[in-house]
KEZATOR-88085 format. One line per field, with one value per residue (C-alpha): residue number from 1; chain; x, y, z. Coordinates in steps of 0.1 Angstrom, whole numbers, plus 5000, padded with zeros to 4 digits. Layout:
N
seq	(NUM	...)
mol	(A	...)
px	(X	...)
py	(Y	...)
pz	(Z	...)
// end
This chain:
94
seq	(1	2	3	4	5	6	7	8	9	10	11	12	13	14	15	16	17	18	19	20	21	22	23	24	25	26	27	28	29	30	31	32	33	34	35	36	37	38	39	40	41	42	43	44	45	46	47	48	49	50	51	52	53	54	55	56	57	58	59	60	61	62	63	64	65	66	67	68	69	70	71	72	73	74	75	76	77	78	79	80	81	82	83	84	85	86	87	88	89	90	91	92	93	94)
mol	(A	A	A	A	A	A	A	A	A	A	A	A	A	A	A	A	A	A	A	A	A	A	A	A	A	A	A	A	A	A	A	A	A	A	A	A	A	A	A	A	A	A	A	A	A	A	A	A	A	A	A	A	A	A	A	A	A	A	A	A	A	A	A	A	A	A	A	A	A	A	A	A	A	A	A	A	A	A	A	A	A	A	A	A	A	A	A	A	A	A	A	A	A	A)
px	(5203	5199	5200	5218	5209	5212	5174	5160	5164	5175	5182	5145	5142	5148	5175	5210	5228	5228	5261	5295	5303	5278	5289	5266	5253	5264	5294	5301	5304	5282	5257	5225	5192	5164	5127	5116	5093	5080	5087	5100	5085	5111	5104	5133	5126	5132	5148	5162	5192	5190	5168	5192	5175	5188	5174	5173	5165	5141	5129	5092	5074	5073	5102	5127	5160	5197	5214	5249	5256	5272	5272	5268	5258	5253	5216	5210	5227	5222	5224	5217	5199	5222	5212	5227	5251	5268	5257	5248	5269	5299	5301	5338	5352	5369)
py	(9730	9708	9670	9663	9633	9651	9659	9629	9647	9628	9597	9590	9599	9564	9572	9585	9553	9557	9576	9560	9587	9574	9546	9515	9502	9466	9450	9415	9390	9409	9387	9403	9394	9408	9406	9401	9430	9420	9398	9412	9405	9378	9361	9372	9384	9420	9432	9466	9479	9516	9520	9501	9472	9437	9409	9374	9345	9320	9341	9347	9378	9380	9357	9367	9352	9356	9364	9368	9396	9381	9411	9449	9470	9507	9507	9473	9442	9404	9380	9344	9328	9315	9281	9266	9295	9290	9301	9270	9278	9291	9262	9255	9222	9204)
pz	(7725	7694	7694	7726	7747	7781	7782	7762	7729	7698	7718	7722	7758	7770	7795	7795	7786	7748	7747	7753	7779	7805	7827	7826	7860	7851	7835	7821	7850	7874	7893	7904	7920	7898	7892	7856	7848	7814	7784	7751	7717	7711	7744	7766	7801	7809	7841	7850	7870	7877	7846	7824	7805	7809	7787	7802	7778	7792	7821	7828	7840	7877	7884	7910	7899	7901	7868	7855	7829	7798	7775	7778	7748	7746	7755	7772	7786	7782	7811	7818	7848	7875	7890	7921	7926	7892	7858	7839	7808	7829	7855	7861	7850	7879)
// end
Protein backbone atom coordinates (compact mmCIF):
# COMPACT_ATOMS: atom_id res chain seq x y z
CA UNK A 1 0.00 0.00 0.00
CA UNK A 2 3.00 2.32 -0.25
CA UNK A 3 4.11 4.85 2.29
CA UNK A 4 0.90 5.25 4.30
CA UNK A 5 0.97 5.86 8.01
CA UNK A 6 -1.95 3.60 8.86
CA UNK A 7 0.31 0.62 9.59
CA UNK A 8 3.45 2.36 10.88
CA UNK A 9 4.88 2.69 7.36
CA UNK A 10 6.74 5.80 6.29
CA UNK A 11 5.88 7.58 9.57
CA UNK A 12 8.37 5.44 11.48
CA UNK A 13 5.88 3.25 13.28
CA UNK A 14 5.71 5.52 16.32
CA UNK A 15 1.95 5.81 16.48
CA UNK A 16 -0.78 7.30 14.38
CA UNK A 17 -0.49 10.92 15.51
CA UNK A 18 1.90 12.06 12.76
CA UNK A 19 -0.84 12.99 10.31
CA UNK A 20 -3.05 16.02 10.69
CA UNK A 21 -6.15 13.87 10.22
CA UNK A 22 -5.82 12.09 13.58
CA UNK A 23 -7.21 13.85 16.66
CA UNK A 24 -4.67 14.34 19.43
CA UNK A 25 -5.58 13.08 22.93
CA UNK A 26 -4.65 16.46 24.47
CA UNK A 27 -5.19 20.13 23.64
CA UNK A 28 -3.70 23.36 24.99
CA UNK A 29 -5.06 24.13 28.45
CA UNK A 30 -5.75 20.50 29.40
CA UNK A 31 -4.68 19.58 32.93
CA UNK A 32 -3.68 15.97 33.57
CA UNK A 33 -2.23 13.79 36.30
CA UNK A 34 0.76 11.94 34.80
CA UNK A 35 3.76 9.84 35.75
CA UNK A 36 7.06 10.82 34.18
CA UNK A 37 8.24 7.67 32.41
CA UNK A 38 11.69 8.81 31.27
CA UNK A 39 13.91 11.84 30.73
CA UNK A 40 14.74 13.03 27.21
CA UNK A 41 18.29 13.77 26.02
CA UNK A 42 17.72 17.50 26.61
CA UNK A 43 16.51 16.87 30.17
CA UNK A 44 12.74 17.22 29.79
CA UNK A 45 10.52 14.66 31.51
CA UNK A 46 8.48 12.42 29.22
CA UNK A 47 4.89 11.46 29.98
CA UNK A 48 2.32 9.85 27.69
CA UNK A 49 -1.41 10.16 27.20
CA UNK A 50 -2.86 7.33 25.10
CA UNK A 51 0.60 6.81 23.55
CA UNK A 52 1.01 10.52 22.69
CA UNK A 53 4.28 11.94 24.05
CA UNK A 54 4.19 14.97 26.36
CA UNK A 55 7.44 16.76 27.28
CA UNK A 56 7.55 18.38 30.73
CA UNK A 57 10.57 20.62 31.42
CA UNK A 58 12.03 20.18 34.90
CA UNK A 59 10.25 16.89 35.63
CA UNK A 60 12.16 13.87 36.89
CA UNK A 61 11.65 10.20 36.06
CA UNK A 62 9.16 8.52 38.39
CA UNK A 63 7.45 11.77 39.47
CA UNK A 64 3.64 11.71 39.66
CA UNK A 65 2.59 15.27 38.90
CA UNK A 66 -0.20 17.43 37.59
CA UNK A 67 0.58 19.19 34.32
CA UNK A 68 -1.01 21.79 32.07
CA UNK A 69 -0.58 21.38 28.31
CA UNK A 70 0.84 24.56 26.76
CA UNK A 71 1.51 23.49 23.17
CA UNK A 72 0.41 20.61 20.91
CA UNK A 73 2.48 19.69 17.87
CA UNK A 74 1.91 17.00 15.25
CA UNK A 75 3.80 14.26 17.12
CA UNK A 76 4.07 15.52 20.70
CA UNK A 77 2.95 18.11 23.23
CA UNK A 78 4.68 20.37 25.73
CA UNK A 79 3.34 20.95 29.23
CA UNK A 80 4.38 22.59 32.45
CA UNK A 81 4.09 21.41 36.03
CA UNK A 82 1.10 22.71 37.95
CA UNK A 83 1.81 23.70 41.53
CA UNK A 84 -0.86 24.42 44.13
CA UNK A 85 -3.68 23.95 41.62
CA UNK A 86 -2.45 26.69 39.27
CA UNK A 87 0.26 26.53 36.66
CA UNK A 88 3.12 28.70 37.91
CA UNK A 89 3.45 30.72 34.68
CA UNK A 90 -0.32 31.03 34.21
CA UNK A 91 -1.36 32.08 37.72
CA UNK A 92 -4.07 34.73 37.42
CA UNK A 93 -3.26 38.24 38.61
CA UNK A 94 -5.85 39.41 41.13
